[in-house]
Structures are given as structure tokens and as C-alpha cells.
N, C-alpha and C positions, 0 to 999 in steps of 0.2 A: 179396213183389213188389220191394221198395225192395232184395233183392239182383240180382233183374233191369233196375231199374232205372240201379243203376249200373255191371254190366255194358255193359249199352247204350252207357252216356256212356263208359266206359272205350273198347269200341271205337271210337266216334263220332272220340275223342282220338287213340286211335291210326290213324286211317286219316286224322285233319288233319295228323299228325304224319310219315306217310309223302307225303302231297302235298303237303309243306314240303321234302320234302329230294328231292320226286324234281321241283321246281321250281327246284331250283338251279342254275346251268349250267356248265358249266364253264368254265376262267379261257382254256381254249382247244379250240376243238371239233375241230380235225384237217383239215376238211370248207371253213372259209372264214373271213375277218378279221371276223367278230359280236362284238361286245365291245372293238374296237379304231376308232381312229379316227390319223390319218396322211396323207400324200398317196402313198394307195392305190395310185390308177391308174399314179402314177410309179415307183415303186418297192418297192411289197411286193406279195405276191402266197403263195400254198398252193400246195404243190407235194407229192405224195405224201405227205401229210400233214406237212408241212413247211412252216416261216416261210419265206419266202425275201427275203432283201433285196438288191434290183441298182441300181445306177447305171450299167451298161454303157448306148452304151459310152464317152458323154466326160467321166462323174465329174462332182460336185455341190461348190459352190462354200460350201457351208453344212454343219454336220450335221444330219440330222432324225429323227425319232425312229418307232415304231410304238406307239403309245399307250395301253394296256388304258382303258376308261371307268370303271373301279371305280375305286377306293384302297382302299387295301390298309395293314394294322398288319401283323403278324406273321405268317409263311410259311416253305415249305420249299419251294426249287423244283431242280430238276433235270433237264437234256436235253444234248445232245451239238450242239458247235457245231464249223462248218468254214469258216475265213474263206480268200478269196485271199491271196495271199504279202504282198501293198502293204499289205490289207487293216485296219483298225482298227472294232471295234465294241462293244459291251456292252450292260448291262442296267442300266436306272435303278431302283431302288427307292427307295419313299418320296420324289418329286418329285412337280413340278409344270410345264404346261406354261407357257413364258411368253411363246411366239410362236404364235401361233395360224395364222400363215401360211405358218410354217418345219415348223411341229409340230418346234421347237426345247426344251427342256425345261431345267429347273434341278432337283441335288439328287445325291445319291449315285450311284456310279454301278460296279460289278463290273466290271471292265478286259477288255476281250479285245483280241490284237494289237500288235507290237512286242513294245519292253520289258515292257509295262504288263498282259502278260498274268496275271489272277490278283489283280490288286491292286483295290484300294477308292479311286476316283478323285472327283472334287468336280466335277460338270458342270457349269461357269457357280458352281461352287460353296465356291471357296476352293482350286483345285487339288489336288495329292494330298493324300486321307486315311489310304492304310495302303500303303505300297510291297508287290508281295510279293517275296520271298528270291531273285534275280536265279539262283542257283544251284539250287534247289529248280524252278524254273522250267526250265530249261535242263535238267534230269536227265527231266522228263516230259510236257514241251512235245511235239507230235507237228505239223507245220510242216506245210500245206499240205494236212492230213485231217482228220477226226472228234476234237474232244478232249470229253470229259466235264467238264462243268462243275456244280459246286452251290453253292447260295445258302440260306443261313439265315437270317433276322431275326428278332430275337426281342428287346423292349425295345430296349433302347440297343447290340446286340450284334449283331456280324455275320461269319459264317463264309465265308469261300472256300475251295473246295475245287477242284483240277484234276489229273484224272484220278487223284483219289483223296489226292493229294497235298492236305494243309493250305497254304495260301499266306497268309490272313489269316483272323486272330482276333481282332478288332477289339473292344476290352471294354469292358464295362458304363460308361454313364455318362459317354456321350460326347455331350454337350450339341448338337455339330452334326450330329445326329441326327433327323431329325422325326421325330414320333411316327406319320404315316401319308401317304400318298398313293399315286400312279402306279406301276406299273412299264410300261418300255418298251425297247424293243428298237431298238439304233443302228444307222445308215448314218453313217461317219465323214463332212467332205469333204475331197475332193482327188482322186488320180486315181480311173476306173474299180475297181469293186469289187463282191464278191459274198459275202453271209454267210447261211449257209445253219441254221435252227435245228430240231432235228428228236428226235423222242422226249422234247415235253415231258410233267414231269410236276409238277403243280403241288398242295401243301395248303394251305390257310390254317390256321394255328397258334388255337385259340382257347382 
């Protein structure tokens, strides 16, 4: 009888664990912007399973972000990104919103655009944290096309790869990297621009 009770308890435990796992929502569902906040109706949309940001036709005079509602600590993320040639974008990590009206943020940014591709920049956070090697970026960057981008953040260590080449390997013990925060996609102020993020894969590291 005790064995039956134990087996029944194990069955309940396994079922409960399965429900919990099933209830976990993906970082991006590929259909809409559930789980994110920002100036959604003005600048952000989902098209063919990709996140698209656009300031056409006039551009804007401030930086704005599509922000995760959830905060994250350690994670691994990869995707493909395409920018208009004049565009500037990036992915904020462990950041926070400092202006809810414009959805402006503060924190580290994995940068994209111009001479900043593959760098770790501090958005309202002390400027450049770790610049990518310009020669490496020039050798691998595909201007105006989709580029593969990889981010790994564990503890105080950030790794960025552009089209498979490591552009940032920001060492452990960097005090300026917050312990946790939101992840956010950037549209940069200035002339009209478009940015597309597709094939987004995200995994929390626990």
C-alpha cells in the first residue's frame, strides 16, 4: 500500500512539473508583442515571425525601445538582424526604463550600426564599455543584409559574436554590469530607419 501511495505521489509530482514547464512563456512568441512594452502602435510590429522597428517616413528625435516586461539575469540569445544603411540599433541587456513616456532606457547595449557593430555600449550608462575591433567587423559585416548576432551574458561576463566572429569578450568582475534587468530592442533617433530581427532564439541560463 505504501508503494502505491509513493507511486501516486510521484505521478502527481511529475504532472505538476509538466504543467509548470508548459506554463513558461517564450521570450518572443513569433506572433505578436505579448510580453513587451513600448511605443507599439507607432514604431513596432511583427511581420512574418520577425520583430520590425520603423521610423518611416520622417524619423524621430529620440531613442526608443521595445522592452521586455520581464527582467533577466544570465541568458544566451541569437538572431539575425538587418538595418537600413543609415540605421542604428542594438539590444539592451540588464537595463531599466528611465523614461516611460518615450520608453528610453539605461544600461549596457550590444550595439549595431555604423562603426559600433558588435560593440558593448553603455546607453545613458557611461558611453562605450568595450569597443569591437574595427578590422574584425569590417571583414565579416554584410552591409544592408541580414547578419547573425549572438549574445551571452553570464555573471559579469558578456560575449558578443557577429557572423560567428567574437567581437566582445568582456571579462568577469566588471562592476558596471548590473545583476539583472530588461532586454530591449532599439530604434535610434535621427533619420528614417528600419530594423528587422528574425529567427530569434533565447535561453535563460540558470
